[in-house]
N, C-alpha and C positions, 0 to 999 in steps of 0.2 A: 597580741590581740586575744581577748577572752573569747573562746569558741562558743561559750554559752550565750554571750551577747549576740553573736552571729545568728544563733538559733532563734533567739527572741526577735531579732530584726526580720528574719525570714517569715515568721508568723505575722508580724505586724504588716509587712509588705504584701504578703499573700492575701490577708484578710482585709486590708484597707484601713488600718487604724489600730490603736492600742486596745481600746475597749472591745472591738470585734475579735482581736487576737486572744484576749484574755478569756472570752466566752468559748472560743473554739480550740484553744490550746489543749493538747492531749494530757496535760497534767495541771494541777492546781497552782496558780501563782496570782498574786494580787496586782491590780493596775499600778499602784505606786512603785512596786518593785520593778515592773517592766519599764516604766517611764524612766526610772533612775538608771537602769542598766543600759537603756538605749542612749541616754545622755552620756554615759561613760564611753560607749562605743563611738559616738560622734566626737567627743573630746579626744579620744585616742587617734581618730583618723584626721581630725582637724577640719571636718566638713559637716554641714547639715545634710542628713540623709533624706528627710521628707518635710513637707509642710504639714502642720498638725490640722488646721481647720481652714478649708476643707483638706482632706488628706490627698497629698500629691507627692510622689517620689521626686526627689531632686535628680539631676543627671548623674551625680555621684551615687545616690541611693539606687537608681535603676541599674547602673553598672555593677554595683555590689550584689544586688538581688539576682541579676542575670547570671552572676558568677557562682553564687552559692545554691541557687534553686535546684539544679540538677541533682546535687548530692542529697539535700533534704527531702526532695520529692521522692527519691528512690530508696530512702533509708529503711522503710518497712519491708520493701521487697528484698533488699540486701539481707536483712535479718532473717527473713523466711528462707532464703537460699542457704544461708550459713547454718540455720537450725535444721535443715532437711536431713532426715535420717538420725537425728539426735533427740533426746528427750527435752521437753519444755517444762519449765518450772512455773507453777502458779502459786503465788503467796496470798494466803487468805487469813483474815483476822475476824474473830467473833467472841461474844461472851462465852463463859464456861458452859452454861446450859445448852447453848446452840451446838457447841462442839461435842458435847457429851451425848446429847439425846438425838440430834438431827443430822449432824454432819457425817457420821460414818456411812449413812445411806447415800449421801450425795457423793462422797469420795469413791465408794464402791461402784456407783453408777457411772461416774466419770471414767474410772479405770476400765470398765467394760467397753465403753464407747471409744475412748482414746487411751489405750494401754501405755503409750509412750509418755504420758504426761505425769510429772511428779508434782505433788502437792505439799507445800509447807504451811503449817498452821501456827497461829499465834493467838493466845487468849488474853482477854483483858476486859475492863469495864468500857462503856461506850466512849468516854473521853479519851481513854488510852488507845482504843481502836482507831478513832478518827485521827489522833496524832500520828499513829503509825502510817496511816494512809497519806496524810498531808506531807510527811517526811519521806514518802516513797519507799518505806520499808515493807509495805504489803501492796498488792495489786487490787484487791477487792476486800471490802469490809461488809460484814453482815451484822447490823447493830441497831439498837434503838436510836431514833433520830430525834435529838432535842430541838434543834433549830430548823424550821422549815425552809429557811433561806440558806443555802450552802454554796457560796460562790466558788466556781472552779471545779465543782464536783458534779458528776452525773449520778442519778439515783433512780431506783425502781422500788416503789413501796410494795411490801409483801403482805403484811397483815397488821391489824390493830389489836393490841392486847389490853385487857382490863386489869387495873390494879385491884388486888383482893387482900382481905385479911385471911390469914391461914390460922385455923383453930384446930385443936385436937378433936378428932371425931368422937371421942368419949365424952366431950363436954356437952352441955345442954344449950350452948350458944347457937342461936339460929339467925340472928340479925346483927348488923353492925350497930344498930341503935342501942344494943346491950352496953356498948362502950361509950357512946356519945352521951348517954343519959347519966353517966356517972359524974359526980362532982370531982373526983380524982380517980383516974383510971388505975386500978390496982394491979392488973395483970402485967407481967414483964413483957416488954416489946422487943422483938428480934428483927433486925433490918440489915439491908446492905449498907455500905459506907455512905456518909452524908452527901458526897458528890455524885452518887449514882442517880440516874434519872428517875427510877422508881421511887427512891427515897425522897428526892426533891419534890416530886408531885405529891407524895403523901404528906410531907411536912407543910407544903403550901396549903393543902386542904385543912390540916389541923390549925394552921395560923388563921385561915379565913373563918373557920368554925369556932375560934376562940377556945381551942382544946389544947391541953398540954399532955404529951405522952412521949417523953424522951426514951430512946432505945436503951435497954439494959445490956443487950448483946448485939455487936456488929459482926457480921460474917461476910465472907468474901464471895459467896455464890448463893443463888436461890435454892439449889439442891441442899446445901447445908442447912439453910433456914428450915426447909421442909422437914429434914431429919430431926432437928431440934424440936420443932412443933409436934411431930409424931411422937417424940419421947416425952411430951407433956411439960417441956421446960418453959414455954411461953407462947405468946401470940406473934405470928410472923406477918411481915408485909411482903407479899408476893404478887403473882400474876395468875390469871386463869390457867387452867391446865392445858398444856400443849404437848404433853408427853404421850407416848403410846400406852404406857402402863403407869397410871397415877400411883403415887406413893400411898400405901395403906395407912390409915390412921390420921389423915389430914382432910379436913373439910375447907372449902373455899367460900368466902362470903364476899361477893363483888362490892366494891365501893363505887357505886354508879355516879356519885357526885364528882369523881375524878375523871378528867378527860382521858380517853384512851391513848395509849402510846403506840406510835407507828414504828414498826420494825421494817427496815429496808436494806437494800444492797447499794453500796456507794463505790464509785471508782473515779479516778481522776486522769485517766489517759486512755487512748485507744486500746480496746481489748483485742487480744488474739482470738481466733476461732475457739480455742480451748477456754479462754476466759468468758467468751459469749456463751459457751455451753454450760459453764458453771452458773451463769445468770438464769438460764433456762431451767436448770435443775433446781435452783433455789425457788423459782416461781412455781414449779411443779410440786415441790415439797410444801410450800405455803398453801397451795390449792388443796392438797390432801388434808392438811391440818384444819383448814376452814370446813371442809366437808365432814371431817370427823367430829368437829365441834357441833355442827348442825345435827348430826345423828345422835 
C-alpha cells in the first residue's frame, strides 16, 4: 500500500471531499492527481472508500479513516517534539535582487529573534522559484507573481512595482516618449531573459503599441542591467528603485502604460512558527520600502 495514498485519503475524509481537501491540504497538488491516487488506493484495497456526491464515507472508508487519523492528526506535534532543542531549517527562494539588497536584513533579524533557525537560500527567476516551491524544494518563495490564480498555494502580496526604462543620468532623455516617437529606436536595449515577467510585460506593451525594440543584451539580473546602463552601454528595462542606495549614474523613467507587477510571498504547506515569522519580517520590509518610496 502506498503511504502517500493514505495521506491523501486522510485529507479527503477529514475535509469531506476531494475539492475541499485540495483547498486545505498543506502542500500544492491538483484535483486530478488526488482523484487518480485515491482510485489507486481503492483498487489496491478492493473496496470503495466513499461516495462522491454527496460525500459519504463507506463503512470500509470509515474504518480506514479511524485507523489512520490518530497518526496524521498528531504528526505536526510529533515533529515539534522531535525538533525540540535542535535547529530548524527554513528554505527560501527569491530573485537575485531580493536576496542581494533586502534579504540580509531579514535573515539577520530572524537570527536575532530565533537564533536556532538555519536559513537556506536559492536564487532564480520567478518561474524557477515557483517551480522550486511546487516541487517542495523550498518552503517559502518571495517572487513577482505572474498568475493571480495560484491553486494550492497560499500568498501574501507585499508591494506593487512599476516597470521603468533605465537611462544613463548623463543623457538628456527625460521622457519615454523620446523612444516611442522614433521610427526605429536606435538605442541598444538591455533586458532580462524573455521568459522573465518584467520582460514579458515590456514586450506586451511594445506589441500593443506597434513598436519594435529587440534587446541587444540579455542579462541575468536587474543589478547587472543597472551597471551596464550606468556605464553608458544602452537603455535598460528595470523597475522603480527599491534599494537603500540607488546606483549612481542611472535615471528611471516609469512606463505608466504597463500594469504594475505584484511581488508577494508564496507557500504551499502549513508554516512553522519560524516560517510565520519570516512572513512577518517580509511584510515589515515591504512596509519600510513603501514608506521610503513616499518620502
